[in-house]
Kinemage of the C-alpha trace (Angstrom):
@kinemage 1
@onewidth
@group {chain A} dominant
@subgroup {mainchain}
@vectorlist {calphas} color= white
{ca met a 1} P 33.396 -9.531 6.168
{ca asp a 2} L 37.133 -9.065 6.743
{ca ser a 3} L 38.494 -6.132 8.756
{ca lys a 4} L 39.777 -4.223 5.722
{ca leu a 5} L 36.439 -4.447 3.922
{ca leu a 6} L 34.549 -3.517 7.103
{ca lys a 7} L 36.790 -0.485 7.618
{ca asn a 8} L 36.131 0.601 4.036
{ca gln a 9} L 32.362 0.162 4.447
{ca leu a 10} L 32.397 2.189 7.666
{ca lys a 11} L 34.352 4.940 5.912
{ca leu a 12} L 31.856 5.023 3.021
{ca asn a 13} L 28.671 4.877 5.106
{ca trp a 14} L 29.200 6.710 8.404
{ca lys a 15} L 28.036 10.087 7.055
{ca ser a 16} L 24.788 8.712 5.627
{ca gly a 17} L 24.218 6.690 8.812
{ca leu a 18} L 24.689 9.752 11.005
{ca thr a 19} L 22.400 11.877 8.813
{ca val a 20} L 19.604 9.297 8.940
{ca ala a 21} L 20.062 8.902 12.706
{ca phe a 22} L 19.590 12.642 13.264
{ca ile a 23} L 16.403 12.797 11.171
{ca ser a 24} L 15.118 9.533 12.670
{ca ile a 25} L 15.037 10.909 16.211
{ca pro a 26} L 12.566 13.806 15.717
{ca leu a 27} L 10.566 11.771 13.199
{ca ser a 28} L 10.392 8.737 15.496
{ca leu a 29} L 9.264 10.917 18.387
{ca ala a 30} L 6.665 12.645 16.217
{ca leu a 31} L 5.346 9.529 14.456
{ca ala a 32} L 5.116 7.608 17.725
{ca ile a 33} L 2.950 10.395 19.130
{ca ala a 34} L 0.873 10.399 15.916
{ca ser a 35} L 0.368 6.635 16.425
{ca gly a 36} L -0.862 7.075 19.990
{ca ala a 37} L 2.397 5.717 21.428
{ca thr a 38} L 4.887 7.304 23.803
{ca pro a 39} L 8.057 9.020 22.514
{ca val a 40} L 10.158 6.292 24.175
{ca gln a 41} L 8.297 3.652 22.148
{ca gly a 42} L 9.190 5.571 19.002
{ca ile a 43} L 12.889 5.499 19.932
{ca ile a 44} L 12.746 1.783 20.802
{ca thr a 45} L 11.104 1.055 17.444
{ca ala a 46} L 13.583 3.132 15.439
{ca phe a 47} L 16.534 1.398 17.118
{ca trp a 48} L 15.467 -2.255 17.157
{ca ala a 49} L 13.428 -2.373 13.944
{ca gly a 50} L 16.072 -0.288 12.174
{ca leu a 51} L 18.947 -2.462 13.369
{ca ile a 52} L 17.238 -5.807 12.682
{ca gly a 53} L 15.916 -4.650 9.293
{ca ala a 54} L 19.382 -3.476 8.239
{ca phe a 55} L 20.991 -6.770 9.292
{ca leu a 56} L 18.396 -9.221 7.968
{ca gly a 57} L 16.465 -7.402 5.220
{ca gly a 58} L 16.772 -8.013 1.499
{ca ser a 59} L 17.305 -4.361 0.584
{ca pro a 60} L 20.726 -2.768 1.178
{ca phe a 61} L 19.137 0.662 1.635
{ca asn a 62} L 15.716 0.380 3.315
{ca ile a 63} L 15.420 2.136 6.674
{ca ile a 64} L 12.843 0.440 8.919
{ca gly a 65} L 11.072 2.374 11.659
{ca pro a 66} L 7.844 4.119 12.708
{ca thr a 67} L 5.995 5.520 9.692
{ca gly a 68} L 3.038 7.687 8.881
{ca ala a 69} L 1.418 4.902 6.826
{ca leu a 70} L 0.852 2.848 9.987
{ca ser a 71} L -0.066 5.682 12.332
{ca gly a 72} L -3.629 5.965 11.022
{ca ile a 73} L -4.289 2.319 11.871
{ca leu a 74} L -2.557 2.455 15.256
{ca ile a 75} L -3.962 5.699 16.690
{ca ser a 76} L -7.571 4.525 17.045
{ca phe a 77} L -6.427 1.253 18.608
{ca ala a 78} L -4.138 3.084 21.046
{ca ile a 79} L -6.856 5.519 22.147
{ca thr a 80} L -9.126 2.589 23.071
{ca asn a 81} L -6.563 0.140 24.430
{ca gly a 82} L -3.652 2.309 25.568
{ca ser a 83} L -0.142 2.767 24.184
{ca phe a 84} L 1.152 -0.336 25.954
{ca ala a 85} L -1.087 -2.521 23.783
{ca leu a 86} L 0.762 -1.417 20.623
{ca pro a 87} L 3.748 -3.783 21.172
{ca ile a 88} L 1.231 -6.637 21.010
{ca ile a 89} L 0.176 -5.400 17.574
{ca ala a 90} L 3.848 -5.376 16.527
{ca ile a 91} L 4.366 -8.963 17.750
{ca val a 92} L 1.197 -10.306 16.106
{ca ala a 93} L 1.985 -8.381 12.897
{ca gly a 94} L 5.468 -9.926 12.933
{ca ile a 95} L 3.885 -13.392 13.136
{ca ile a 96} L 1.451 -12.634 10.307
{ca ile a 97} L 4.218 -11.218 8.097
{ca phe a 98} L 6.272 -14.356 8.800
{ca leu a 99} L 3.324 -16.474 7.580
{ca phe a 100} L 3.189 -14.291 4.450
{ca tyr a 101} L 6.884 -15.085 3.974
{ca ile a 102} L 6.527 -18.855 4.575
{ca phe a 103} L 3.566 -19.284 2.222
{ca lys a 104} L 4.702 -16.636 -0.301
{ca phe a 105} L 1.462 -14.701 0.192
{ca asp a 106} L 3.264 -11.370 -0.209
{ca lys a 107} L 2.989 -11.728 -4.003
{ca tyr a 108} L -0.812 -11.438 -3.706
{ca ile a 109} L -0.635 -8.077 -1.947
{ca ile a 110} L 0.158 -6.459 -5.295
{ca phe a 111} L -3.468 -7.223 -6.239
{ca ile a 112} L -4.591 -4.424 -3.918
{ca pro a 113} L -5.169 -1.636 -6.460
{ca arg a 114} L -2.920 1.386 -6.320
{ca ser a 115} L -5.991 3.638 -6.120
{ca val a 116} L -6.998 1.932 -2.839
{ca val a 117} L -3.517 2.326 -1.357
{ca gln a 118} L -3.392 5.970 -2.446
{ca gly a 119} L -6.802 6.646 -0.917
{ca phe a 120} L -5.684 5.004 2.314
{ca thr a 121} L -2.512 7.119 2.269
{ca leu a 122} L -4.489 10.295 1.652
{ca gly a 123} L -6.809 9.497 4.554
{ca val a 124} L -3.881 8.733 6.860
{ca ala a 125} L -2.222 11.982 5.752
{ca phe a 126} L -5.347 13.826 6.911
{ca leu a 127} L -5.279 11.963 10.234
{ca ile a 128} L -1.622 12.878 10.748
{ca ala a 129} L -2.058 16.506 9.686
{ca phe a 130} L -4.954 17.174 12.056
{ca gly a 131} L -4.093 14.657 14.751
{ca gln a 132} L -1.922 17.243 16.497
{ca leu a 133} L -4.327 20.149 16.017
{ca asp a 134} L -4.282 21.013 19.728
{ca ser a 135} L -0.467 21.303 19.661
{ca ile a 136} L -0.578 23.343 16.449
{ca leu a 137} L -3.038 25.821 18.003
{ca gly a 138} L -1.495 25.789 21.472
{ca val a 139} L -4.655 24.384 23.076
{ca thr a 140} L -4.275 22.050 26.054
{ca gly a 141} L -6.547 19.701 28.026
{ca val a 142} L -8.595 18.424 25.045
{ca ala a 143} L -9.898 14.867 25.586
{ca lys a 144} L -9.248 12.478 22.689
{ca thr a 145} L -11.628 9.917 21.182
{ca glu a 146} L -11.298 7.298 18.426
{ca asn a 147} L -13.024 9.569 15.930
{ca met a 148} L -10.806 12.207 14.300
{ca ile a 149} L -13.711 14.462 13.298
{ca asp a 150} L -14.909 14.538 16.925
{ca asn a 151} L -11.374 15.418 18.025
{ca ile a 152} L -11.165 18.303 15.553
{ca val a 153} L -14.552 19.642 16.691
{ca ala a 154} L -13.484 19.312 20.343
{ca thr a 155} L -10.269 21.274 19.719
{ca leu a 156} L -12.021 24.010 17.729
{ca ser a 157} L -14.670 24.317 20.457
{ca his a 158} L -11.846 25.804 22.560
{ca phe a 159} L -11.513 28.622 20.023
{ca ser a 160} L -11.103 31.280 22.690
{ca lys a 161} L -8.029 29.441 24.035
{ca ile a 162} L -6.194 29.324 20.706
{ca arg a 163} L -2.708 30.860 21.001
{ca trp a 164} L -2.208 32.619 17.703
{ca ala a 165} L 1.485 33.148 18.352
{ca val a 166} L 1.933 29.367 18.595
{ca phe a 167} L -0.025 28.942 15.360
{ca ala a 168} L 2.268 31.497 13.699
{ca ile a 169} L 5.289 29.449 14.841
{ca phe a 170} L 3.642 26.397 13.248
{ca ile a 171} L 3.134 28.197 9.913
{ca phe a 172} L 6.718 29.481 9.953
{ca ser a 173} L 8.062 26.003 10.767
{ca val a 174} L 6.117 24.304 7.963
{ca leu a 175} L 7.266 26.885 5.399
{ca phe a 176} L 10.836 26.673 6.706
{ca ile a 177} L 10.973 22.876 6.282
{ca ile a 178} L 9.472 22.974 2.778
{ca leu a 179} L 11.691 25.811 1.520
{ca trp a 180} L 14.829 24.427 3.184
{ca asp a 181} L 14.291 21.002 1.632
{ca lys a 182} L 13.898 22.579 -1.806
{ca lys a 183} L 17.227 24.383 -1.512
{ca ile a 184} L 19.325 21.944 0.530
{ca lys a 185} L 18.790 18.282 -0.307
{ca lys a 186} L 21.277 16.469 1.937
{ca leu a 187} L 20.314 17.971 5.309
{ca pro a 188} L 16.551 17.813 5.993
{ca gly a 189} L 14.820 20.913 7.279
{ca ser a 190} L 13.100 18.836 9.977
{ca ile a 191} L 16.448 18.433 11.761
{ca ile a 192} L 17.185 22.164 11.593
{ca ile a 193} L 13.737 23.304 12.769
{ca ala a 194} L 13.824 20.746 15.610
{ca phe a 195} L 17.123 22.139 16.882
{ca ile a 196} L 15.930 25.727 16.471
{ca gly a 197} L 12.779 24.851 18.426
{ca ile a 198} L 14.758 23.149 21.198
{ca ile a 199} L 17.166 26.088 21.521
{ca ala a 200} L 14.235 28.522 21.602
{ca ala a 201} L 12.490 26.478 24.321
{ca ile a 202} L 15.684 26.375 26.408
{ca ile a 203} L 16.136 30.148 26.090
{ca leu a 204} L 12.504 30.781 27.091
{ca asp a 205} L 12.946 28.490 30.089
{ca lys a 206} L 16.244 29.991 31.254
{ca thr a 207} L 15.072 33.597 30.887
{ca asn a 208} L 11.774 32.969 32.717
{ca ser a 209} L 9.938 34.495 29.762
{ca thr a 210} L 6.230 35.219 30.089
{ca phe a 211} L 5.780 33.500 26.727
{ca ser a 212} L 6.008 29.706 27.008
{ca leu a 213} L 5.837 26.723 24.713
{ca thr a 214} L 4.458 23.281 25.553
{ca ile a 215} L 7.395 20.918 25.193
{ca leu a 216} L 7.695 17.158 24.848
{ca ser a 217} L 8.414 16.532 28.537
{ca asp a 218} L 5.328 18.553 29.545
{ca lys a 219} L 3.122 16.026 27.782
{ca phe a 220} L 5.286 12.944 28.346
{ca ala a 221} L 7.061 13.351 31.660
{ca asp a 222} L 8.615 9.887 31.828
{ca ile a 223} L 11.070 10.076 28.919
{ca lys a 224} L 14.182 8.007 29.581
{ca pro a 225} L 17.081 6.879 27.363
{ca val a 226} L 16.017 3.212 27.363
{ca phe a 227} L 15.746 0.601 24.603
{ca phe a 228} L 13.461 -1.799 26.447
{ca glu a 229} L 10.170 -0.987 28.117
{ca asn a 230} L 8.331 -3.563 30.209
{ca phe a 231} L 4.799 -3.464 28.848
{ca tyr a 232} L 4.010 -7.044 29.941
{ca lys a 233} L 2.792 -6.027 33.394
{ca glu a 234} L 0.186 -3.777 31.754
{ca ile a 235} L -1.183 -6.473 29.447
{ca asn a 236} L -3.829 -9.113 30.050
{ca pro a 237} L -2.728 -12.231 28.076
{ca ser a 238} L -6.301 -12.704 26.830
{ca ile a 239} L -5.778 -9.671 24.560
{ca phe a 240} L -3.914 -11.985 22.149
{ca phe a 241} L -7.191 -13.755 21.425
{ca thr a 242} L -9.334 -10.716 20.633
{ca lys a 243} L -10.639 -10.067 17.139
{ca lys a 244} L -9.544 -6.425 17.252
{ca ile a 245} L -5.897 -7.367 17.836
{ca trp a 246} L -5.752 -9.713 14.853
{ca ser a 247} L -7.728 -7.517 12.459
{ca thr a 248} L -5.565 -4.502 13.313
{ca ala a 249} L -2.357 -6.543 13.071
{ca phe a 250} L -3.449 -7.975 9.714
{ca ala a 251} L -4.022 -4.473 8.314
{ca val a 252} L -0.640 -3.391 9.703
{ca ser a 253} L 0.978 -6.415 8.045
{ca val a 254} L -0.522 -5.734 4.614
{ca ile a 255} L 0.347 -2.030 4.641
{ca gly a 256} L 3.773 -2.804 6.125
{ca ile a 257} L 4.657 -5.268 3.361
{ca leu a 258} L 3.314 -2.928 0.678
{ca glu a 259} L 5.282 0.073 1.946
{ca thr a 260} L 8.451 -1.962 2.491
{ca leu a 261} L 8.459 -3.534 -0.971
{ca leu a 262} L 7.587 -0.193 -2.566
{ca ser a 263} L 10.468 1.458 -0.711
{ca gly a 264} L 12.809 -1.349 -1.781
{ca gln a 265} L 11.692 -0.936 -5.404
{ca ile a 266} L 12.254 2.835 -5.302
{ca ala a 267} L 15.699 2.265 -3.766
{ca lys a 268} L 16.454 -0.190 -6.566
{ca gln a 269} L 15.459 2.405 -9.182
{ca met a 270} L 17.611 5.071 -7.509
{ca thr a 271} L 20.734 2.909 -7.122
{ca lys a 272} L 20.327 0.186 -9.798
{ca val a 273} L 21.160 -2.288 -7.003
{ca pro a 274} L 18.684 -5.232 -6.880
{ca phe a 275} L 17.008 -6.369 -3.682
{ca asn a 276} L 15.621 -9.691 -2.483
{ca arg a 277} L 11.853 -9.240 -2.012
{ca ser a 278} L 11.353 -12.457 -0.062
{ca lys a 279} L 14.263 -11.761 2.279
{ca glu a 280} L 12.996 -8.216 2.828
{ca val a 281} L 9.620 -9.587 3.963
{ca leu a 282} L 11.407 -11.942 6.362
{ca gly a 283} L 13.497 -9.054 7.694
{ca leu a 284} L 10.348 -6.966 8.207
{ca ser a 285} L 8.757 -9.838 10.126
{ca ile a 286} L 11.683 -10.199 12.534
{ca ala a 287} L 12.029 -6.399 12.855
{ca asn a 288} L 8.411 -6.159 14.040
{ca leu a 289} L 8.833 -9.085 16.414
{ca gly a 290} L 11.978 -7.498 17.844
{ca ser a 291} L 10.366 -4.080 18.168
{ca gly a 292} L 7.293 -5.513 19.862
{ca leu a 293} L 9.202 -7.713 22.293
{ca met a 294} L 11.282 -4.701 23.354
{ca gly a 295} L 8.182 -2.560 23.919
{ca gly a 296} L 8.148 -0.758 20.572
{ca ile a 297} L 5.401 -0.338 17.993
{ca pro a 298} L 4.878 -1.768 14.477
{ca ala a 299} L 7.378 -0.644 11.859
{ca thr a 300} L 7.814 -0.623 8.122
{ca ala a 301} L 10.279 0.803 5.619
{ca ala a 302} L 10.233 4.609 5.603
{ca leu a 303} L 10.290 5.967 2.043
{ca ala a 304} L 11.663 9.399 2.953
{ca arg a 305} L 14.398 8.067 5.266
{ca thr a 306} L 15.380 5.425 2.707
{ca ala a 307} L 15.677 8.085 -0.005
{ca leu a 308} L 17.691 10.307 2.362
{ca asn a 309} L 19.948 7.353 3.154
{ca ile a 310} L 20.750 6.929 -0.549
{ca lys a 311} L 21.129 10.658 -1.263
{ca ser a 312} L 23.495 10.964 1.697
{ca gly a 313} L 25.899 8.497 0.081
{ca ala a 314} L 24.937 5.070 1.467
{ca thr a 315} L 26.524 2.188 -0.419
{ca ser a 316} L 25.322 -0.833 1.573
{ca arg a 317} L 23.282 -2.068 4.545
{ca val a 318} L 26.158 -0.922 6.773
{ca ser a 319} L 24.628 2.574 6.590
{ca gly a 320} L 21.380 1.333 8.168
{ca ile a 321} L 23.303 -0.486 10.897
{ca ile a 322} L 25.423 2.595 11.638
{ca ser a 323} L 22.257 4.719 11.667
{ca ala a 324} L 20.697 2.551 14.392
{ca leu a 325} L 23.899 2.616 16.462
{ca phe a 326} L 24.312 6.381 16.100
{ca leu a 327} L 20.659 6.818 17.089
{ca ala a 328} L 21.335 4.847 20.281
{ca ile a 329} L 24.403 6.976 21.105
{ca ile a 330} L 22.568 10.244 20.454
{ca val a 331} L 19.616 9.138 22.596
{ca leu a 332} L 21.877 8.066 25.473
{ca phe a 333} L 23.698 11.391 25.617
{ca leu a 334} L 21.239 13.939 24.195
{ca leu a 335} L 17.733 12.747 25.069
{ca thr a 336} L 17.498 15.427 27.771
{ca phe a 337} L 18.085 17.925 24.985
{ca phe a 338} L 15.266 16.410 22.859
{ca lys a 339} L 12.880 16.571 25.833
{ca met a 340} L 12.791 20.310 25.175
{ca leu a 341} L 11.362 19.828 21.660
{ca pro a 342} L 8.225 22.030 21.423
{ca met a 343} L 5.005 20.215 20.601
{ca val a 344} L 4.201 22.818 17.938
{ca ile a 345} L 7.416 21.857 16.117
{ca ile a 346} L 6.380 18.185 16.294
{ca gly a 347} L 3.040 19.238 14.809
{ca ala a 348} L 4.838 21.088 11.990
{ca ile a 349} L 7.080 18.093 11.220
{ca leu a 350} L 4.052 15.787 11.088
{ca phe a 351} L 2.126 18.252 8.922
{ca val a 352} L 4.934 18.245 6.344
{ca val a 353} L 5.026 14.440 6.489
{ca ala a 354} L 1.278 14.479 5.728
{ca ile a 355} L 1.678 16.892 2.803
{ca arg a 356} L 4.326 14.665 1.252
{ca met a 357} L 2.171 11.571 1.711
{ca ser a 358} L -0.820 13.106 -0.075
{ca glu a 359} L 0.675 13.218 -3.627
{ca val a 360} L -1.439 16.190 -4.748
{ca lys a 361} L -0.177 16.106 -8.371
{ca his a 362} L -1.195 12.482 -8.695
{ca phe a 363} L -4.758 13.171 -7.498
{ca ile a 364} L -5.139 16.086 -9.917
{ca lys a 365} L -4.067 13.720 -12.700
{ca leu a 366} L -6.690 11.179 -11.588
{ca ile a 367} L -9.456 13.811 -11.696
{ca tyr a 368} L -8.800 14.495 -15.374
{ca asn a 369} L -7.809 11.049 -16.643
{ca lys a 370} L -9.190 8.273 -14.429
{ca lys a 371} L -12.537 9.155 -12.913
{ca ala a 372} L -13.246 5.664 -11.497
{ca ala a 373} L -9.839 5.446 -9.806
{ca phe a 374} L -10.317 8.951 -8.382
{ca ala a 375} L -13.740 7.972 -7.004
{ca ile a 376} L -12.235 4.897 -5.307
{ca thr a 377} L -9.329 6.919 -3.921
{ca thr a 378} L -11.665 9.583 -2.530
{ca thr a 379} L -14.050 7.010 -1.042
{ca val a 380} L -11.223 5.149 0.718
{ca ala a 381} L -9.779 8.424 2.036
{ca val a 382} L -13.142 9.560 3.446
{ca ile a 383} L -13.834 6.196 5.115
{ca thr a 384} L -10.314 6.207 6.573
{ca val a 385} L -11.050 9.524 8.257
{ca ile a 386} L -14.673 9.145 9.375
{ca glu a 387} L -14.689 5.401 10.148
{ca asp a 388} L -11.328 3.608 10.344
{ca pro a 389} L -8.465 2.624 7.983
{ca ile a 390} L -9.176 -1.126 8.131
{ca thr a 391} L -12.765 -0.681 6.954
{ca ala a 392} L -11.497 1.692 4.254
{ca leu a 393} L -9.065 -0.893 2.874
{ca leu a 394} L -11.751 -3.594 2.797
{ca val a 395} L -14.382 -1.382 1.170
{ca gly a 396} L -11.914 0.021 -1.378
{ca ser a 397} L -10.659 -3.428 -2.348
{ca phe a 398} L -14.230 -4.742 -2.661
{ca ile a 399} L -15.322 -1.836 -4.885
{ca ser a 400} L -12.229 -2.295 -7.061
{ca leu a 401} L -12.997 -6.007 -7.360
{ca leu a 402} L -16.574 -5.236 -8.460
{ca ile a 403} L -15.312 -2.800 -11.102
{ca phe a 404} L -12.793 -5.373 -12.320
{ca val a 405} L -15.416 -8.147 -12.464
{ca asn a 406} L -17.788 -5.800 -14.286
{ca his a 407} L -15.074 -5.040 -16.847
{ca val a 408} L -14.181 -8.710 -17.302
{ca ser a 409} L -17.826 -9.721 -17.528
{ca tyr a 410} L -18.211 -8.039 -20.923
{ca gly a 411} L -16.269 -10.895 -22.543
{ca ser a 412} L -13.388 -10.154 -24.864
{ca thr a 413} L -14.073 -11.263 -28.424
{ca glu a 414} L -13.360 -10.689 -32.098
{ca val a 415} L -15.866 -11.521 -34.834
{ca thr a 416} L -14.886 -11.802 -38.486
{ca leu a 417} L -17.454 -11.932 -41.310
{ca trp a 418} L -16.613 -13.780 -44.538
{ca lys a 419} L -18.128 -14.070 -48.014
{ca asp a 420} L -16.850 -16.002 -51.046
{ca gly a 421} L -13.646 -16.883 -49.233
{ca lys a 422} L -12.810 -13.243 -48.489
{ca leu a 423} L -12.749 -11.385 -45.179
{ca glu a 424} L -15.361 -8.620 -45.372
{ca glu a 425} L -15.404 -7.188 -41.848
{ca thr a 426} L -13.687 -7.495 -38.457
{ca leu a 427} L -15.524 -6.462 -35.310
{ca leu a 428} L -14.088 -6.185 -31.770
{ca ser a 429} L -16.100 -6.412 -28.541
{ca pro a 430} L -17.432 -2.804 -28.404
{ca ala a 431} L -18.549 -2.881 -32.052
{ca val a 432} L -20.090 -6.351 -31.656
{ca ala a 433} L -22.242 -5.081 -28.789
{ca lys a 434} L -23.735 -2.385 -31.052
{ca arg a 435} L -24.909 -4.864 -33.736
{ca glu a 436} L -28.423 -6.274 -33.561
{ca thr a 437} L -27.505 -9.299 -35.720
{ca leu a 438} L -24.305 -10.824 -37.065
{ca thr a 439} L -25.036 -12.378 -40.429
{ca ala a 440} L -22.699 -13.492 -43.203
{ca glu a 441} L -21.832 -16.564 -45.229
{ca leu a 442} L -19.236 -17.501 -42.608
{ca val a 443} L -18.880 -16.056 -39.104
{ca val a 444} L -15.729 -16.679 -37.052
{ca tyr a 445} L -16.329 -16.039 -33.340
{ca lys a 446} L -13.092 -15.813 -31.328
{ca ile a 447} L -13.175 -16.115 -27.532
{ca thr a 448} L -10.183 -14.443 -25.878
{ca gly a 449} L -8.935 -14.935 -22.309
{ca thr a 450} L -10.902 -17.020 -19.831
{ca leu a 451} L -14.071 -19.062 -19.970
{ca thr a 452} L -15.637 -18.528 -16.547
{ca tyr a 453} L -18.944 -17.874 -14.818
{ca ile a 454} L -18.038 -14.167 -14.920
{ca asn a 455} L -17.644 -13.523 -18.627
{ca met a 456} L -19.372 -16.425 -20.432
{ca pro a 457} L -22.911 -15.007 -19.912
{ca ala a 458} L -21.784 -12.033 -22.036
{ca his a 459} L -20.657 -14.428 -24.778
{ca ile a 460} L -24.017 -16.220 -24.605
{ca glu a 461} L -25.754 -12.882 -25.095
{ca thr a 462} L -23.547 -12.080 -28.078
{ca val a 463} L -23.902 -15.392 -29.929
{ca asn a 464} L -27.687 -14.996 -29.830
{ca lys a 465} L -27.052 -12.330 -32.470
{ca ile a 466} L -25.381 -14.859 -34.800
{ca ile a 467} L -28.353 -16.194 -36.763
{ca asn a 468} L -29.149 -17.530 -40.238
{ca asn a 469} L -25.549 -18.189 -41.204
{ca lys a 470} L -24.378 -21.103 -43.293
{ca tyr a 471} L -21.188 -21.621 -41.266
{ca val a 472} L -19.994 -20.543 -37.823
{ca val a 473} L -16.513 -21.205 -36.440
{ca ile a 474} L -15.879 -20.918 -32.679
{ca ser a 475} L -12.177 -20.178 -32.255
{ca leu a 476} L -10.591 -20.941 -28.861
{ca arg a 477} L -6.966 -20.315 -29.852
{ca asn a 478} L -6.662 -17.278 -27.520
{ca ala a 479} L -8.539 -18.812 -24.587
{ca phe a 480} L -6.228 -19.988 -21.800
{ca tyr a 481} L -8.453 -21.046 -18.896
{ca ala a 482} L -11.888 -22.557 -18.325
{ca asp a 483} L -13.647 -23.341 -15.049
{ca asn a 484} L -16.557 -25.764 -14.664
{ca asp a 485} L -19.178 -23.069 -15.209
{ca gly a 486} L -17.306 -21.779 -18.239
{ca val a 487} L -17.268 -25.250 -19.791
{ca glu a 488} L -21.024 -25.652 -19.272
{ca tyr a 489} L -21.630 -22.226 -20.796
{ca leu a 490} L -19.468 -23.208 -23.797
{ca gly a 491} L -21.687 -26.255 -24.351
{ca glu a 492} L -24.754 -24.008 -24.147
{ca leu a 493} L -23.131 -21.568 -26.590
{ca val a 494} L -22.551 -24.381 -29.122
{ca glu a 495} L -26.203 -25.501 -28.836
{ca ile a 496} L -27.492 -21.935 -29.356
{ca leu a 497} L -25.399 -21.545 -32.509
{ca lys a 498} L -26.379 -24.978 -33.744
{ca ala a 499} L -30.074 -24.109 -33.411
{ca ser a 500} L -29.781 -20.856 -35.375
{ca asn a 501} L -27.146 -21.709 -38.008
{ca glu a 502} L -26.505 -24.581 -40.434
{ca thr a 503} L -22.992 -25.770 -39.462
{ca val a 504} L -20.906 -25.077 -36.357
{ca tyr a 505} L -17.179 -25.837 -36.118
{ca leu a 506} L -14.708 -25.714 -33.242
{ca ala a 507} L -11.170 -24.534 -33.987
{ca gly a 508} L -7.920 -23.742 -32.206
{ca val a 509} L -8.659 -25.864 -29.149
{ca asn a 510} L -5.343 -25.582 -27.304
{ca glu a 511} L -4.126 -28.085 -24.713
{ca leu a 512} L -5.276 -26.031 -21.713
{ca ile a 513} L -8.865 -25.811 -22.941
{ca leu a 514} L -8.826 -29.379 -24.298
{ca lys a 515} L -8.197 -30.788 -20.813
{ca ala a 516} L -11.293 -28.948 -19.571
{ca ile a 517} L -13.703 -29.936 -22.394
{ca glu a 518} L -12.490 -33.268 -23.810
{ca asn a 519} L -15.044 -35.290 -21.805
{ca glu a 520} L -17.977 -32.965 -22.479
{ca pro a 521} L -20.818 -34.294 -24.724
{ca phe a 522} L -20.730 -31.304 -27.110
{ca tyr a 523} L -17.001 -31.837 -27.764
{ca lys a 524} L -17.407 -35.570 -28.370
{ca ile a 525} L -20.260 -34.898 -30.805
{ca lys a 526} L -18.168 -32.403 -32.764
{ca leu a 527} L -15.289 -34.852 -32.753
{ca thr a 528} L -17.574 -37.552 -34.185
{ca glu a 529} L -18.924 -35.123 -36.797
{ca asn a 530} L -15.315 -34.266 -37.776
{ca lys a 531} L -16.039 -30.589 -37.125
{ca ile a 532} L -13.008 -29.780 -34.946
{ca phe a 533} L -9.934 -28.173 -36.523
{ca glu a 534} L -6.479 -27.471 -35.157
{ca arg a 535} L -6.453 -23.964 -36.601
{ca thr a 536} L -9.148 -21.477 -37.563
{ca ser a 537} L -7.604 -21.186 -41.012
{ca asp a 538} L -8.118 -24.936 -41.499
{ca ala a 539} L -11.829 -24.538 -40.782
{ca ile a 540} L -12.072 -21.662 -43.282
{ca lys a 541} L -10.301 -23.788 -45.916
{ca glu a 542} L -12.784 -26.602 -45.244
{ca val a 543} L -15.727 -24.234 -45.798
{ca tyr a 544} L -14.439 -22.825 -49.084
{ca gly a 545} L -12.697 -25.944 -50.347
{ca ile a 546} L -9.367 -24.158 -50.629
């Protein structure tokens, strides 16, 4: 990039970069805490992952950093293993994502149903919203466990210690952010409420007020403007070989790729500027490796920050690079200022993040229109909260697979009934299932889609209804795949029809199916009998001598 072009890009993107930097600081602090990490780890992640992602990613607009989507997975791990184990997750996730990139596995992630992802997101939103309940209520000294429900009960058991004035500040802050963001689009309310909270905390401190607020430095005393934290001395190398590390990192990788590609797609829709999916996955891999090696936590593209980047006038990846650099400058000179951020304000910011993750309108739509998808979404959300997000993803995906297999297993077909050379009736799969018998002068049975162990038993059940017909034509024109079991079932299907009807033809055997059945005995017999036709219409003409 020549100097003139660079100067022009800086001129076009510095405002958007600065805006994203300002919102990234309170969000990175808050989301790091929600993930069980330290505020410094949030800053390290926002800087390194953001900078590397902007340089190497395939999207000109994605902003990489700590996100709410990952916090639900990370918090339970951090509670058990400590915050200094989270960089290991980032490193291992970076390796796994790189393998996804090398072997092009990222294209298979789209097979995770949207209902599962939405349920996971809803569950994580709940974890984020109530993960800071003690800060929201002004309660201190509550011991944390892996289980969110236990944590909520533990906080509420200190009911007599609830500071209602702090809770009122929380309610005001949440409403302020929501209303501000509705009126003013380019400057997020989270920035404004963070600065108001910091100023209020400073005033309370300087005036020796009897009313006090728990601030960030009260909970995390060792907050320094650094971009590398030595976590290696805290880590036993054997942790790399534990099942928990790899299972957690794998879940982080899948969700990270999903969120990043979704963010890139939304950015593409907003700007009409295409992005390179494969390169974006590679960029995400290196961003996580860089974040982890520097002591940060796993990162992915942040939907809200990416949208803000675009709405603030970003025209290229230069905005993301500037954002990371501005973040570093602000942290170096103003971190002492951010130490005064009240924990109740962090709780309010995270609560709004959770509300926006939950997509309430979408779930209401599911209730009325897609009951099965709503059931899956709800199940995944509940498991995410009461058990853990990884189990929720596995269970949700398995249930969705069972529903899909059940749907496919019905077998897609069309049956046409003929008499005197004229089509009398056409029946599709649902109508075929309702008939006790299928009888006519000529029956054409069309198999659509695949011939596999999943759906062929349904076809066997159906053809048992085709009895006492003079002619039956099995049409395979719309079949495009057959496995070994499907081929054997097709042979069985031919024998069943042959036993119950006078003459059985095969028609429309395309090249894909021919390769699978050409050596089968039933096909060779039909070939010898001259009862195989290129088209179904040719078989019908043969029957009626047209």
